[in-house]
C-alpha positions as a printed Julia matrix, in Angstrom:
98×3 Matrix{Float64}:
 22.29  -84.36  -15.08
 24.22  -83.18  -18.14
 26.22  -80.79  -15.96
 27.42  -83.69  -13.82
 28.45  -85.64  -16.91
 30.44  -82.64  -18.2
 32.17  -82.23  -14.85
 33.2   -85.88  -14.89
 34.46  -85.62  -18.47
 36.49  -82.51  -17.65
 37.94  -84.16  -14.54
 39.06  -87.17  -16.58
 40.62  -84.93  -19.24
 42.39  -82.9   -16.55
 43.76  -86.1   -15.0
 45.15  -87.47  -18.25
 46.63  -84.2   -19.47
 48.02  -82.62  -16.31
 48.3   -85.1   -13.48
 49.18  -88.36  -15.19
 51.87  -86.82  -17.37
 54.17  -85.01  -15.03
 54.17  -82.84  -11.99
 52.25  -79.66  -12.72
 53.87  -77.68   -9.9
 57.32  -78.59  -11.27
 56.44  -77.29  -14.74
 55.06  -74.08  -13.24
 58.39  -73.52  -11.48
 60.27  -74.5   -14.65
 58.38  -71.88  -16.65
 59.66  -69.2   -14.25
 63.3   -70.26  -14.67
 63.43  -72.1   -18.01
 67.11  -71.58  -18.83
 68.24  -73.22  -15.58
 65.78  -76.11  -15.98
 66.83  -76.64  -19.6
 70.48  -76.95  -18.57
 69.56  -79.41  -15.82
 67.45  -81.56  -18.12
 70.25  -81.68  -20.69
 72.57  -83.2   -18.07
 70.08  -85.75  -16.74
 69.72  -89.15  -18.43
 66.11  -89.39  -17.23
 65.11  -87.09  -20.08
 65.14  -87.4   -23.85
 65.09  -84.2   -25.86
 63.21  -84.24  -29.15
 65.26  -81.87  -31.24
 63.28  -82.59  -34.41
 66.39  -83.87  -36.18
 66.84  -87.37  -34.81
 64.12  -90.01  -34.85
 62.72  -90.62  -31.38
 62.2   -94.31  -30.58
 59.41  -94.23  -27.99
 59.24  -98.03  -27.96
 62.81  -98.39  -26.67
 62.04  -96.71  -23.34
 58.69  -96.2   -21.72
 58.3   -92.44  -22.02
 55.88  -89.82  -20.74
 55.42  -86.62  -22.61
 55.97  -84.57  -24.55
 56.57  -81.83  -22.05
 57.07  -78.43  -23.65
 59.32  -75.71  -22.27
 60.05  -72.39  -23.93
 63.76  -71.66  -23.45
 64.62  -67.99  -24.06
 68.39  -68.59  -24.18
 68.01  -70.67  -27.36
 64.91  -68.86  -28.59
 62.62  -71.83  -29.06
 60.25  -74.26  -27.39
 61.79  -77.63  -26.63
 60.03  -81.02  -26.32
 61.15  -83.29  -23.51
 60.18  -86.89  -22.89
 60.69  -88.4   -19.44
 61.76  -91.99  -18.88
 59.08  -93.53  -16.66
 60.48  -94.39  -13.25
 63.39  -91.96  -13.6
 62.05  -88.54  -14.52
 59.85  -88.27  -11.42
 62.91  -88.21   -9.15
 64.6   -85.8   -11.51
 61.64  -83.41  -11.25
 61.82  -83.52   -7.46
 65.57  -82.89   -7.42
 65.46  -80.01   -9.91
 62.32  -78.59   -8.29
 64.12  -78.42   -4.94
 66.93  -76.44   -6.58
 64.53  -73.83   -7.98
């Protein structure tokens, strides 16, 4: 019985961490070509980049995230927040270009 409970708990955690917050297959592709994806996300208004300098107002827009992407061209890991209702289409478009 305890095994079943643990399986349910792990399934719920998996849902909230991986499925609910973004497209896992997109982020797998992004990790293989991070410089290209970073440039695309910079151009797209569906994404907000948390650069650590400016204060991020999560209440202004409904945001999902943070999504983390290590970008070798700038030598650091960047946090992205997606605007709900917009970033999903952006992921599909960029994913098709990969």
